[in-house]
C-alpha positions in Angstrom: -129.4 -1.3 -19.8 -125.9 -2.3 -20.7 -125.1 -5.6 -18.9 -121.5 -6.7 -18.6 -120.6 -10.4 -18.9 -118.2 -11.6 -16.3 -116.4 -15.0 -16.2 -114.3 -16.3 -13.3 -112.9 -19.8 -13.2 -110.5 -21.5 -10.8 -109.4 -25.1 -11.0 -106.8 -26.8 -9.0 -105.8 -28.9 -6.0 -104.4 -28.1 -2.6 -100.9 -27.8 -4.3 -101.5 -26.0 -7.6 -104.3 -23.8 -8.9 -105.0 -22.0 -12.1 -107.5 -19.1 -12.3 -109.0 -16.7 -14.8 -111.2 -13.6 -14.4 -112.5 -11.6 -17.4 -115.3 -9.1 -18.3 -116.8 -8.4 -21.6 -118.9 -5.5 -22.7 -121.3 -6.7 -25.5 -122.3 -3.1 -26.3 -118.8 -2.1 -27.3 -117.5 -5.6 -28.1 -114.6 -4.9 -25.9 -112.9 -7.2 -23.3 -112.8 -4.8 -20.4 -110.9 -7.1 -18.0 -108.6 -10.0 -18.3 -106.6 -11.5 -15.4 -105.0 -15.0 -15.1 -103.0 -16.6 -12.4 -101.1 -19.7 -11.4 -100.5 -20.5 -7.7 -98.2 -23.2 -6.1 -98.6 -24.0 -2.4 -96.5 -26.4 -0.2 -96.3 -26.7 3.6 -94.0 -23.7 4.1 -94.2 -21.7 0.9 -96.6 -20.1 -1.5 -95.5 -18.9 -5.0 -97.8 -17.1 -7.5 -97.6 -15.8 -11.1 -100.4 -13.5 -12.1 -101.1 -11.6 -15.3 -103.2 -8.4 -14.7 -104.6 -5.4 -16.5 -105.4 -7.2 -19.8 -101.8 -8.6 -20.0 -100.0 -5.4 -19.2 -98.7 -6.3 -15.7 -97.0 -9.5 -14.6 -96.7 -10.2 -10.9 -94.5 -12.9 -9.4 -94.7 -13.4 -5.6 -93.1 -15.8 -3.1 -93.9 -16.3 0.6 -91.8 -18.7 2.7 -92.3 -19.6 6.4 -88.8 -19.7 8.0 -89.9 -20.8 11.5 -93.5 -21.8 12.2 -93.0 -21.6 16.0 -92.2 -17.9 15.9 -94.3 -17.3 12.7 -91.2 -15.9 11.1 -91.6 -15.6 7.3 -90.2 -13.7 4.4 -91.9 -12.6 1.2 -91.1 -10.9 -2.1 -93.1 -9.6 -5.0 -91.8 -8.5 -8.4 -94.1 -6.6 -10.8 -93.3 -5.8 -14.4 -95.4 -3.3 -16.4 -95.0 -4.1 -20.1 -96.3 -0.7 -21.4 -93.7 1.3 -19.5 -91.1 -1.4 -18.9 -91.2 -0.5 -15.2 -90.2 -3.0 -12.6 -91.1 -3.0 -8.9 -89.6 -5.1 -6.2 -91.3 -5.4 -2.8 -89.7 -7.3 0.1 -91.2 -8.1 3.5 -90.8 -10.2 6.6 -92.8 -11.0 9.8 -91.9 -12.3 13.2 -94.1 -13.0 16.3 -92.7 -11.4 19.4 -95.3 -13.2 21.6 -98.7 -14.9 20.9 -100.4 -11.5 20.7 -97.8 -9.4 18.9 -96.5 -9.9 15.4 -94.1 -7.4 13.8 -94.2 -7.1 10.0 
């Protein structure tokens, strides 16, 4: 048997949260997973900064409700991969056409 030791911790309030998730393999002495994140939430927006893949990828995301009555919102995510210096930008939006139909 080769048990893996996992640790996940989240601490915060309804406005800000800080989290960590890691895995350790005692047989090899290697940290096999390391992720950490910071999240900020207000009434109409959510912003996050997350470090993934043992510090190789940094994600920043933002989600903002423009109109709560029509559920219109916009969002963006920027990812940077340190090993390849690659950047990725993802943009999105949503809008409710009626109570049963939302277009994203």
